[in-house]
C-alpha positions as CSV (number, residue, x, y, z in Angstrom):
1,M,122.7,101.1,83.7
2,E,123.5,97.5,84.1
3,K,120.8,95.0,85.0
4,I,121.4,92.0,87.3
5,E,118.7,89.4,87.5
6,I,118.2,87.5,90.8
7,K,116.2,84.3,91.1
8,T,115.4,84.7,94.8
9,E,113.4,87.4,96.6
10,S,116.5,89.2,97.8
11,I,120.3,89.2,97.9
12,N,122.7,90.6,100.4
13,L,124.4,93.8,99.3
14,D,127.9,92.3,99.7
15,Q,126.9,89.3,97.6
16,L,125.5,91.5,94.9
17,L,128.8,93.4,94.6
18,K,130.7,90.2,94.2
19,W,128.2,88.8,91.7
20,A,128.4,92.0,89.6
21,N,132.2,91.8,89.6
22,I,132.4,95.2,91.4
23,A,134.3,93.5,94.3
24,A,136.7,90.6,93.9
25,S,136.1,89.2,97.4
26,G,133.9,89.5,100.4
27,G,136.6,91.5,102.1
28,E,136.7,94.0,99.3
29,A,132.9,94.3,99.2
30,K,132.9,94.9,103.0
31,Q,135.5,97.7,102.6
32,L,133.6,99.4,99.8
33,I,130.4,99.3,101.8
34,Q,131.8,100.4,105.1
35,S,133.8,103.3,103.5
36,G,130.5,104.8,102.3
37,E,131.2,104.2,98.6
38,V,128.0,102.3,97.9
39,L,124.6,103.9,97.3
40,L,121.4,101.9,97.6
41,N,118.5,103.8,95.9
42,G,120.5,107.0,96.1
43,A,121.4,106.8,99.8
44,V,124.7,105.7,101.3
45,E,124.4,102.2,102.7
46,T,127.0,100.9,105.2
47,R,125.4,97.5,106.1
48,R,126.9,94.7,104.1
49,G,124.1,92.4,105.0
50,K,121.4,94.8,103.8
51,K,118.9,93.0,101.7
52,V,118.6,94.2,98.1
53,Y,115.3,93.5,96.3
54,R,114.1,93.7,92.7
55,N,113.9,97.2,91.3
56,D,116.5,98.5,93.8
57,I,119.4,100.5,92.3
58,V,122.9,100.1,93.6
59,T,125.6,102.6,92.6
60,V,129.4,102.3,93.2
61,G,131.6,104.9,91.6
62,D,130.6,105.1,87.9
63,R,128.7,101.8,87.9
64,T,125.0,101.7,88.4
65,I,123.1,98.4,88.7
66,K,119.4,97.8,88.7
67,V,118.3,94.5,90.3
68,I,115.6,92.8,88.3
């Protein structure tokens, strides 16, 4: 499991995917999210503006990220 540290209270899901180099662009992040390929804490998340907080776990394919 990878760990990504954020300096703010939260980060938008699409921004996290770009920051973690899972998506190369905002458009790619949007496509991944809207196609149901992104799990937030084990549940499919289709809102790209969804706030992600510390201790949340994001999974895309074989990559799992814990926000710290």
